[in-house]
C-alpha beads as a LAMMPS data file, in Angstrom:
LAMMPS data file: protein, C-alpha beads

378 atoms
377 bonds

1 atom types
1 bond types

-500.0 500.0 xlo xhi
-500.0 500.0 ylo yhi
-500.0 500.0 zlo zhi

Masses

1 110.0

Atoms # bond

1 1 1 -214.829 -239.174 -403.399
2 1 1 -217.157 -236.276 -402.585
3 1 1 -218.942 -238.338 -399.923
4 1 1 -215.600 -239.191 -398.323
5 1 1 -214.007 -235.737 -398.391
6 1 1 -217.123 -233.852 -397.298
7 1 1 -217.533 -235.969 -394.118
8 1 1 -221.250 -235.317 -394.144
9 1 1 -220.669 -231.542 -394.373
10 1 1 -221.478 -231.308 -390.681
11 1 1 -219.348 -228.159 -390.600
12 1 1 -220.380 -225.191 -392.718
13 1 1 -218.931 -225.241 -396.253
14 1 1 -216.603 -228.078 -395.273
15 1 1 -216.065 -229.399 -398.788
16 1 1 -215.897 -225.885 -400.227
17 1 1 -212.966 -225.136 -397.904
18 1 1 -210.985 -228.165 -399.133
19 1 1 -208.004 -227.479 -401.403
20 1 1 -207.450 -229.453 -404.586
21 1 1 -204.656 -229.047 -407.066
22 1 1 -204.513 -230.110 -410.686
23 1 1 -201.553 -230.847 -412.907
24 1 1 -202.397 -229.938 -416.482
25 1 1 -200.701 -230.840 -419.735
26 1 1 -200.466 -227.676 -421.803
27 1 1 -198.754 -228.264 -425.132
28 1 1 -196.472 -230.884 -423.629
29 1 1 -195.578 -228.793 -420.582
30 1 1 -196.901 -229.476 -417.084
31 1 1 -198.777 -226.666 -415.336
32 1 1 -199.466 -227.017 -411.614
33 1 1 -202.635 -225.253 -410.460
34 1 1 -203.204 -225.019 -406.701
35 1 1 -206.033 -223.779 -404.480
36 1 1 -208.917 -225.119 -406.509
37 1 1 -212.177 -225.433 -404.555
38 1 1 -215.624 -226.791 -405.353
39 1 1 -219.039 -226.434 -403.753
40 1 1 -220.414 -229.836 -404.715
41 1 1 -219.757 -233.020 -406.650
42 1 1 -221.280 -231.681 -409.883
43 1 1 -218.940 -228.701 -409.935
44 1 1 -216.005 -230.972 -409.101
45 1 1 -216.854 -233.420 -411.910
46 1 1 -217.440 -230.625 -414.431
47 1 1 -214.045 -229.086 -413.722
48 1 1 -212.294 -232.432 -414.157
49 1 1 -214.042 -233.048 -417.476
50 1 1 -213.265 -229.552 -418.732
51 1 1 -209.630 -229.372 -417.609
52 1 1 -208.730 -233.068 -418.068
53 1 1 -205.884 -232.961 -415.506
54 1 1 -203.119 -235.560 -415.669
55 1 1 -202.981 -235.598 -411.849
56 1 1 -205.154 -234.451 -408.953
57 1 1 -203.807 -233.786 -405.460
58 1 1 -205.821 -233.376 -402.273
59 1 1 -204.906 -230.791 -399.672
60 1 1 -206.155 -229.439 -396.374
61 1 1 -209.440 -227.943 -395.266
62 1 1 -208.849 -224.211 -394.688
63 1 1 -210.643 -221.641 -392.562
64 1 1 -212.117 -220.138 -395.742
65 1 1 -212.504 -221.433 -399.261
66 1 1 -209.141 -221.535 -401.110
67 1 1 -210.715 -219.658 -404.010
68 1 1 -211.176 -216.669 -401.650
69 1 1 -207.686 -216.799 -400.163
70 1 1 -206.472 -213.514 -401.684
71 1 1 -209.080 -211.642 -399.677
72 1 1 -207.723 -212.953 -396.385
73 1 1 -203.952 -212.651 -396.883
74 1 1 -202.146 -213.956 -393.774
75 1 1 -205.325 -215.135 -392.050
76 1 1 -205.768 -217.877 -394.653
77 1 1 -204.630 -220.978 -392.769
78 1 1 -205.147 -224.764 -392.959
79 1 1 -207.395 -226.082 -390.195
80 1 1 -207.332 -229.850 -390.655
81 1 1 -206.398 -232.696 -392.959
82 1 1 -206.264 -236.476 -392.907
83 1 1 -203.176 -237.896 -391.266
84 1 1 -201.230 -239.225 -394.249
85 1 1 -198.174 -241.406 -394.769
86 1 1 -196.018 -241.971 -397.821
87 1 1 -193.788 -244.989 -398.474
88 1 1 -191.567 -244.621 -401.545
89 1 1 -189.404 -247.395 -402.957
90 1 1 -186.494 -245.063 -403.709
91 1 1 -185.936 -244.747 -399.948
92 1 1 -185.008 -248.441 -399.965
93 1 1 -182.286 -248.169 -402.623
94 1 1 -179.619 -248.754 -399.977
95 1 1 -181.016 -252.175 -399.134
96 1 1 -182.348 -253.432 -402.478
97 1 1 -180.273 -254.735 -405.362
98 1 1 -183.001 -256.057 -407.666
99 1 1 -184.037 -252.594 -408.896
100 1 1 -183.184 -248.932 -408.506
101 1 1 -184.836 -245.547 -408.833
102 1 1 -188.431 -245.722 -410.059
103 1 1 -188.216 -249.369 -411.097
104 1 1 -189.974 -252.039 -409.035
105 1 1 -190.452 -255.804 -409.128
106 1 1 -192.084 -258.480 -406.992
107 1 1 -188.895 -258.864 -404.937
108 1 1 -188.544 -255.283 -403.773
109 1 1 -192.307 -254.801 -403.479
110 1 1 -191.996 -256.917 -400.333
111 1 1 -190.691 -253.761 -398.633
112 1 1 -194.032 -252.061 -399.363
113 1 1 -195.932 -255.115 -398.121
114 1 1 -194.008 -254.966 -394.849
115 1 1 -194.560 -251.221 -394.630
116 1 1 -198.308 -251.606 -394.936
117 1 1 -198.418 -254.445 -392.398
118 1 1 -196.281 -252.650 -389.791
119 1 1 -197.777 -249.159 -390.057
120 1 1 -201.361 -250.395 -390.303
121 1 1 -200.990 -252.486 -387.146
122 1 1 -199.463 -249.615 -385.183
123 1 1 -202.069 -247.063 -386.270
124 1 1 -204.941 -249.376 -385.350
125 1 1 -203.597 -251.107 -382.240
126 1 1 -201.315 -248.476 -380.701
127 1 1 -203.245 -245.319 -381.632
128 1 1 -206.777 -246.677 -381.969
129 1 1 -207.489 -245.335 -385.454
130 1 1 -210.155 -247.184 -387.436
131 1 1 -210.628 -245.564 -390.842
132 1 1 -207.479 -246.194 -392.851
133 1 1 -207.274 -246.119 -396.637
134 1 1 -204.156 -247.606 -398.234
135 1 1 -203.602 -246.654 -401.865
136 1 1 -201.074 -247.678 -404.510
137 1 1 -199.259 -244.566 -405.729
138 1 1 -199.391 -245.795 -409.320
139 1 1 -195.662 -246.313 -409.688
140 1 1 -193.279 -247.124 -406.833
141 1 1 -194.970 -246.678 -403.495
142 1 1 -198.051 -246.534 -401.305
143 1 1 -199.996 -243.857 -399.432
144 1 1 -202.067 -244.141 -396.288
145 1 1 -204.975 -241.819 -395.423
146 1 1 -206.203 -241.863 -391.807
147 1 1 -209.699 -240.377 -391.885
148 1 1 -210.733 -240.609 -388.213
149 1 1 -211.968 -237.249 -386.901
150 1 1 -209.310 -237.002 -384.221
151 1 1 -206.637 -237.781 -386.823
152 1 1 -207.880 -234.968 -389.066
153 1 1 -207.782 -232.522 -386.150
154 1 1 -204.172 -233.279 -385.170
155 1 1 -201.704 -230.396 -384.989
156 1 1 -198.399 -230.585 -386.879
157 1 1 -196.665 -231.240 -383.553
158 1 1 -198.935 -234.182 -382.777
159 1 1 -198.437 -235.577 -386.277
160 1 1 -194.704 -235.269 -385.751
161 1 1 -194.939 -237.248 -382.527
162 1 1 -196.766 -240.084 -384.295
163 1 1 -194.246 -240.138 -387.126
164 1 1 -191.403 -240.174 -384.597
165 1 1 -193.049 -243.108 -382.814
166 1 1 -193.297 -244.996 -386.109
167 1 1 -189.762 -244.194 -387.274
168 1 1 -186.808 -246.470 -386.638
169 1 1 -184.533 -245.813 -389.615
170 1 1 -182.433 -242.653 -389.177
171 1 1 -179.479 -240.984 -390.846
172 1 1 -178.406 -240.386 -394.431
173 1 1 -176.400 -242.410 -396.916
174 1 1 -173.133 -241.892 -395.030
175 1 1 -174.407 -243.201 -391.705
176 1 1 -173.680 -246.920 -391.465
177 1 1 -175.763 -247.730 -388.418
178 1 1 -179.326 -246.803 -389.296
179 1 1 -181.177 -247.853 -386.155
180 1 1 -180.847 -247.284 -382.413
181 1 1 -183.143 -249.771 -380.718
182 1 1 -181.617 -249.639 -377.243
183 1 1 -180.966 -252.667 -375.078
184 1 1 -184.637 -253.726 -374.989
185 1 1 -187.108 -253.638 -377.879
186 1 1 -190.101 -251.340 -377.495
187 1 1 -193.325 -253.404 -377.095
188 1 1 -194.601 -252.145 -380.448
189 1 1 -191.420 -253.322 -382.175
190 1 1 -191.591 -256.666 -380.366
191 1 1 -195.003 -257.273 -381.921
192 1 1 -193.789 -256.795 -385.488
193 1 1 -190.340 -258.351 -385.137
194 1 1 -191.509 -261.929 -385.935
195 1 1 -193.069 -260.656 -389.186
196 1 1 -189.929 -258.753 -390.132
197 1 1 -187.665 -261.694 -389.290
198 1 1 -189.764 -264.104 -391.357
199 1 1 -189.608 -261.823 -394.412
200 1 1 -185.917 -261.155 -393.885
201 1 1 -184.873 -264.792 -393.609
202 1 1 -187.212 -266.278 -396.203
203 1 1 -187.058 -263.582 -398.846
204 1 1 -184.958 -260.447 -398.455
205 1 1 -181.683 -262.048 -397.327
206 1 1 -181.200 -263.896 -400.614
207 1 1 -183.391 -261.913 -402.996
208 1 1 -181.453 -258.712 -402.242
209 1 1 -178.043 -260.462 -402.170
210 1 1 -177.283 -259.189 -398.689
211 1 1 -174.435 -261.665 -398.124
212 1 1 -173.231 -262.074 -401.706
213 1 1 -173.036 -258.464 -402.889
214 1 1 -169.824 -256.956 -401.360
215 1 1 -171.360 -253.593 -400.505
216 1 1 -174.533 -255.112 -399.079
217 1 1 -172.487 -257.519 -396.987
218 1 1 -170.356 -254.694 -395.651
219 1 1 -173.463 -252.715 -394.730
220 1 1 -174.966 -255.709 -392.964
221 1 1 -171.815 -256.473 -390.977
222 1 1 -171.563 -252.815 -389.969
223 1 1 -174.491 -253.490 -387.625
224 1 1 -172.134 -255.623 -385.492
225 1 1 -170.239 -253.220 -383.200
226 1 1 -167.244 -255.506 -382.540
227 1 1 -164.585 -255.131 -385.313
228 1 1 -162.903 -258.439 -384.476
229 1 1 -166.187 -260.311 -384.903
230 1 1 -166.860 -258.637 -388.250
231 1 1 -163.397 -259.535 -389.509
232 1 1 -163.632 -263.143 -388.306
233 1 1 -166.983 -263.646 -390.048
234 1 1 -165.689 -262.154 -393.301
235 1 1 -162.599 -264.354 -393.298
236 1 1 -164.654 -267.439 -392.568
237 1 1 -167.126 -266.668 -395.362
238 1 1 -164.402 -265.821 -397.876
239 1 1 -162.844 -269.239 -397.344
240 1 1 -166.066 -271.234 -397.652
241 1 1 -168.741 -272.050 -400.198
242 1 1 -171.576 -271.783 -397.713
243 1 1 -174.991 -270.635 -398.897
244 1 1 -176.258 -267.201 -397.792
245 1 1 -178.695 -268.897 -395.422
246 1 1 -175.897 -270.906 -393.797
247 1 1 -173.787 -267.785 -393.457
248 1 1 -176.713 -266.083 -391.760
249 1 1 -177.072 -268.976 -389.317
250 1 1 -173.329 -268.733 -388.654
251 1 1 -173.695 -265.020 -387.908
252 1 1 -176.609 -265.633 -385.534
253 1 1 -174.687 -268.343 -383.657
254 1 1 -171.677 -266.061 -383.321
255 1 1 -173.793 -263.193 -382.015
256 1 1 -175.624 -265.469 -379.570
257 1 1 -172.295 -266.641 -378.129
258 1 1 -171.092 -263.055 -377.748
259 1 1 -174.318 -262.050 -376.019
260 1 1 -174.010 -264.954 -373.559
261 1 1 -170.433 -263.990 -372.753
262 1 1 -171.604 -260.402 -372.280
263 1 1 -169.223 -259.102 -374.919
264 1 1 -172.255 -257.557 -376.610
265 1 1 -175.059 -255.787 -374.757
266 1 1 -177.173 -254.788 -377.783
267 1 1 -178.375 -257.583 -380.062
268 1 1 -177.103 -256.737 -383.580
269 1 1 -179.551 -259.239 -385.099
270 1 1 -182.313 -256.778 -384.271
271 1 1 -180.330 -253.977 -385.902
272 1 1 -179.773 -256.018 -389.059
273 1 1 -183.394 -257.112 -389.430
274 1 1 -184.917 -253.694 -388.708
275 1 1 -182.404 -251.918 -390.960
276 1 1 -183.319 -254.125 -393.903
277 1 1 -187.076 -254.446 -393.404
278 1 1 -188.638 -251.670 -391.311
279 1 1 -190.760 -248.995 -393.083
280 1 1 -189.008 -245.835 -394.222
281 1 1 -191.464 -242.953 -393.975
282 1 1 -191.286 -239.647 -395.817
283 1 1 -191.599 -237.482 -392.707
284 1 1 -192.445 -234.200 -394.455
285 1 1 -195.529 -235.660 -396.133
286 1 1 -197.046 -236.464 -392.747
287 1 1 -196.124 -233.282 -390.895
288 1 1 -197.380 -230.393 -392.994
289 1 1 -201.081 -229.571 -393.089
290 1 1 -200.508 -227.706 -396.351
291 1 1 -198.776 -230.669 -398.005
292 1 1 -200.829 -232.176 -400.820
293 1 1 -201.037 -235.863 -401.705
294 1 1 -202.118 -237.582 -404.895
295 1 1 -205.790 -238.480 -404.965
296 1 1 -206.881 -242.109 -404.910
297 1 1 -208.133 -243.378 -408.288
298 1 1 -205.870 -240.994 -410.214
299 1 1 -204.108 -242.270 -413.311
300 1 1 -200.351 -242.058 -412.812
301 1 1 -199.089 -239.868 -415.683
302 1 1 -195.887 -241.906 -416.172
303 1 1 -197.228 -245.459 -415.951
304 1 1 -200.898 -245.132 -416.825
305 1 1 -201.706 -247.224 -413.751
306 1 1 -204.713 -246.417 -411.570
307 1 1 -204.008 -245.495 -407.943
308 1 1 -206.213 -248.244 -406.543
309 1 1 -206.932 -249.011 -402.875
310 1 1 -205.035 -251.845 -401.183
311 1 1 -206.644 -254.123 -398.620
312 1 1 -204.081 -254.228 -395.762
313 1 1 -205.367 -257.652 -394.686
314 1 1 -204.479 -258.974 -398.147
315 1 1 -201.458 -256.824 -398.927
316 1 1 -199.275 -259.892 -399.514
317 1 1 -201.482 -260.695 -402.483
318 1 1 -201.321 -257.227 -404.034
319 1 1 -199.373 -257.070 -407.300
320 1 1 -198.501 -253.536 -408.441
321 1 1 -197.628 -254.820 -411.901
322 1 1 -201.158 -256.067 -412.544
323 1 1 -203.269 -253.082 -411.463
324 1 1 -205.640 -251.643 -414.074
325 1 1 -204.130 -249.257 -416.601
326 1 1 -205.968 -246.546 -418.501
327 1 1 -205.621 -248.146 -421.924
328 1 1 -206.794 -251.489 -420.578
329 1 1 -209.886 -249.874 -419.067
330 1 1 -210.758 -248.167 -422.340
331 1 1 -210.373 -251.487 -424.156
332 1 1 -212.629 -253.212 -421.594
333 1 1 -215.340 -250.592 -422.075
334 1 1 -215.132 -250.916 -425.848
335 1 1 -215.296 -254.696 -425.608
336 1 1 -218.368 -254.589 -423.343
337 1 1 -220.163 -252.138 -425.636
338 1 1 -219.406 -254.263 -428.668
339 1 1 -220.779 -257.405 -427.014
340 1 1 -223.732 -255.659 -425.361
341 1 1 -224.970 -252.951 -427.760
342 1 1 -228.411 -252.768 -426.156
343 1 1 -227.098 -252.436 -422.608
344 1 1 -224.111 -250.176 -423.132
345 1 1 -226.039 -246.961 -422.397
346 1 1 -227.656 -248.345 -419.260
347 1 1 -224.474 -249.658 -417.620
348 1 1 -222.006 -247.280 -416.024
349 1 1 -218.580 -247.422 -417.673
350 1 1 -216.842 -248.405 -414.440
351 1 1 -219.006 -251.522 -414.196
352 1 1 -217.755 -252.603 -417.593
353 1 1 -214.190 -252.790 -416.312
354 1 1 -211.999 -254.457 -413.705
355 1 1 -212.170 -251.231 -411.697
356 1 1 -215.504 -252.251 -410.212
357 1 1 -213.839 -254.544 -407.641
358 1 1 -211.640 -251.684 -406.443
359 1 1 -214.611 -249.309 -406.230
360 1 1 -216.562 -251.902 -404.266
361 1 1 -213.703 -252.344 -401.787
362 1 1 -213.399 -248.569 -401.347
363 1 1 -217.121 -248.263 -400.637
364 1 1 -217.742 -251.319 -398.456
365 1 1 -214.488 -251.477 -396.484
366 1 1 -213.651 -247.784 -396.107
367 1 1 -216.453 -245.389 -397.013
368 1 1 -219.453 -247.215 -395.487
369 1 1 -217.781 -247.776 -392.076
370 1 1 -216.628 -244.147 -392.085
371 1 1 -220.155 -242.914 -392.833
372 1 1 -221.558 -245.098 -390.078
373 1 1 -219.038 -243.666 -387.631
374 1 1 -219.981 -240.104 -388.645
375 1 1 -223.660 -240.825 -388.049
376 1 1 -222.913 -242.273 -384.621
377 1 1 -220.848 -239.215 -383.721
378 1 1 -223.845 -237.070 -384.630

Bonds

1 1 1 2
2 1 2 3
3 1 3 4
4 1 4 5
5 1 5 6
6 1 6 7
7 1 7 8
8 1 8 9
9 1 9 10
10 1 10 11
11 1 11 12
12 1 12 13
13 1 13 14
14 1 14 15
15 1 15 16
16 1 16 17
17 1 17 18
18 1 18 19
19 1 19 20
20 1 20 21
21 1 21 22
22 1 22 23
23 1 23 24
24 1 24 25
25 1 25 26
26 1 26 27
27 1 27 28
28 1 28 29
29 1 29 30
30 1 30 31
31 1 31 32
32 1 32 33
33 1 33 34
34 1 34 35
35 1 35 36
36 1 36 37
37 1 37 38
38 1 38 39
39 1 39 40
40 1 40 41
41 1 41 42
42 1 42 43
43 1 43 44
44 1 44 45
45 1 45 46
46 1 46 47
47 1 47 48
48 1 48 49
49 1 49 50
50 1 50 51
51 1 51 52
52 1 52 53
53 1 53 54
54 1 54 55
55 1 55 56
56 1 56 57
57 1 57 58
58 1 58 59
59 1 59 60
60 1 60 61
61 1 61 62
62 1 62 63
63 1 63 64
64 1 64 65
65 1 65 66
66 1 66 67
67 1 67 68
68 1 68 69
69 1 69 70
70 1 70 71
71 1 71 72
72 1 72 73
73 1 73 74
74 1 74 75
75 1 75 76
76 1 76 77
77 1 77 78
78 1 78 79
79 1 79 80
80 1 80 81
81 1 81 82
82 1 82 83
83 1 83 84
84 1 84 85
85 1 85 86
86 1 86 87
87 1 87 88
88 1 88 89
89 1 89 90
90 1 90 91
91 1 91 92
92 1 92 93
93 1 93 94
94 1 94 95
95 1 95 96
96 1 96 97
97 1 97 98
98 1 98 99
99 1 99 100
100 1 100 101
101 1 101 102
102 1 102 103
103 1 103 104
104 1 104 105
105 1 105 106
106 1 106 107
107 1 107 108
108 1 108 109
109 1 109 110
110 1 110 111
111 1 111 112
112 1 112 113
113 1 113 114
114 1 114 115
115 1 115 116
116 1 116 117
117 1 117 118
118 1 118 119
119 1 119 120
120 1 120 121
121 1 121 122
122 1 122 123
123 1 123 124
124 1 124 125
125 1 125 126
126 1 126 127
127 1 127 128
128 1 128 129
129 1 129 130
130 1 130 131
131 1 131 132
132 1 132 133
133 1 133 134
134 1 134 135
135 1 135 136
136 1 136 137
137 1 137 138
138 1 138 139
139 1 139 140
140 1 140 141
141 1 141 142
142 1 142 143
143 1 143 144
144 1 144 145
145 1 145 146
146 1 146 147
147 1 147 148
148 1 148 149
149 1 149 150
150 1 150 151
151 1 151 152
152 1 152 153
153 1 153 154
154 1 154 155
155 1 155 156
156 1 156 157
157 1 157 158
158 1 158 159
159 1 159 160
160 1 160 161
161 1 161 162
162 1 162 163
163 1 163 164
164 1 164 165
165 1 165 166
166 1 166 167
167 1 167 168
168 1 168 169
169 1 169 170
170 1 170 171
171 1 171 172
172 1 172 173
173 1 173 174
174 1 174 175
175 1 175 176
176 1 176 177
177 1 177 178
178 1 178 179
179 1 179 180
180 1 180 181
181 1 181 182
182 1 182 183
183 1 183 184
184 1 184 185
185 1 185 186
186 1 186 187
187 1 187 188
188 1 188 189
189 1 189 190
190 1 190 191
191 1 191 192
192 1 192 193
193 1 193 194
194 1 194 195
195 1 195 196
196 1 196 197
197 1 197 198
198 1 198 199
199 1 199 200
200 1 200 201
201 1 201 202
202 1 202 203
203 1 203 204
204 1 204 205
205 1 205 206
206 1 206 207
207 1 207 208
208 1 208 209
209 1 209 210
210 1 210 211
211 1 211 212
212 1 212 213
213 1 213 214
214 1 214 215
215 1 215 216
216 1 216 217
217 1 217 218
218 1 218 219
219 1 219 220
220 1 220 221
221 1 221 222
222 1 222 223
223 1 223 224
224 1 224 225
225 1 225 226
226 1 226 227
227 1 227 228
228 1 228 229
229 1 229 230
230 1 230 231
231 1 231 232
232 1 232 233
233 1 233 234
234 1 234 235
235 1 235 236
236 1 236 237
237 1 237 238
238 1 238 239
239 1 239 240
240 1 240 241
241 1 241 242
242 1 242 243
243 1 243 244
244 1 244 245
245 1 245 246
246 1 246 247
247 1 247 248
248 1 248 249
249 1 249 250
250 1 250 251
251 1 251 252
252 1 252 253
253 1 253 254
254 1 254 255
255 1 255 256
256 1 256 257
257 1 257 258
258 1 258 259
259 1 259 260
260 1 260 261
261 1 261 262
262 1 262 263
263 1 263 264
264 1 264 265
265 1 265 266
266 1 266 267
267 1 267 268
268 1 268 269
269 1 269 270
270 1 270 271
271 1 271 272
272 1 272 273
273 1 273 274
274 1 274 275
275 1 275 276
276 1 276 277
277 1 277 278
278 1 278 279
279 1 279 280
280 1 280 281
281 1 281 282
282 1 282 283
283 1 283 284
284 1 284 285
285 1 285 286
286 1 286 287
287 1 287 288
288 1 288 289
289 1 289 290
290 1 290 291
291 1 291 292
292 1 292 293
293 1 293 294
294 1 294 295
295 1 295 296
296 1 296 297
297 1 297 298
298 1 298 299
299 1 299 300
300 1 300 301
301 1 301 302
302 1 302 303
303 1 303 304
304 1 304 305
305 1 305 306
306 1 306 307
307 1 307 308
308 1 308 309
309 1 309 310
310 1 310 311
311 1 311 312
312 1 312 313
313 1 313 314
314 1 314 315
315 1 315 316
316 1 316 317
317 1 317 318
318 1 318 319
319 1 319 320
320 1 320 321
321 1 321 322
322 1 322 323
323 1 323 324
324 1 324 325
325 1 325 326
326 1 326 327
327 1 327 328
328 1 328 329
329 1 329 330
330 1 330 331
331 1 331 332
332 1 332 333
333 1 333 334
334 1 334 335
335 1 335 336
336 1 336 337
337 1 337 338
338 1 338 339
339 1 339 340
340 1 340 341
341 1 341 342
342 1 342 343
343 1 343 344
344 1 344 345
345 1 345 346
346 1 346 347
347 1 347 348
348 1 348 349
349 1 349 350
350 1 350 351
351 1 351 352
352 1 352 353
353 1 353 354
354 1 354 355
355 1 355 356
356 1 356 357
357 1 357 358
358 1 358 359
359 1 359 360
360 1 360 361
361 1 361 362
362 1 362 363
363 1 363 364
364 1 364 365
365 1 365 366
366 1 366 367
367 1 367 368
368 1 368 369
369 1 369 370
370 1 370 371
371 1 371 372
372 1 372 373
373 1 373 374
374 1 374 375
375 1 375 376
376 1 376 377
377 1 377 378
């Protein structure tokens, strides 16, 4: 972590000017301590061992060390931070029926899988970023850290422009039509549409009861601007025992006919698919330089799950319900020590657990390429 967040310390006191926060458990009450700063990895590790925080958040790099902020008053300002993104499952409650709130399952986790796939592609292909770290939040979402130098140097306005580019879903709970795609899809959206459509038709349509749950069906049909068409489809479906997939094919055929007759100029199929599949970003997390985000490899205080990295090329295989948990890791260490009494002192604890694979991925697929890039930049 120190190697990552110091970026080679090519700038004076770079790591020392980084803000960390710690959430402490004091007699059953949470205490949030901001503006912690450390000069090196030993000091950082010592503080963690002494304070035993239940959560660690990472903030911006300031113009002076956060521990000296009171001496600078209004001149204490954030200078840079990784470009970060937050996808939270609760933002999908309008389109998922399998779970609600903080609960997740394999069905609704598909929304996170799609989010990773779509955002990762856009950041790499459309913006040219290379050093992306995707991390499970430990409970109901994922975070993305973009560590490229030019990403870290972005102003809040530039970050806002990127978020705007990546955002399709708009409006609150009361707004029925959530997307405005125009008459022609943007090239970036065209690239991801086949992925979204495949997930929608093969999984989300039936798994989230989009045409069997009355409210979900009403929300879906609201994407069709013609009231007569909506009413005709509803009446036809109410008087038939067709499967959800057949009803969907019926809807597509109806829309296609309307488009050919020029009674519709905007394809509502696009609206439906994007509304029910496209990533829903927490804009404020990405905009503010002084916004903190949970550190990778934290233990989530509610679930006990480790915030492990996710390989975006294998995100379909990631199972949030099977990530290592604190108690499991302790048991694995104890088991190793019991079976290997002579080696237990010579082997690092992490190597005795299932965490080693996640550490290896972090180092080989994120940290090593980032370090190589820093050396090449000089």
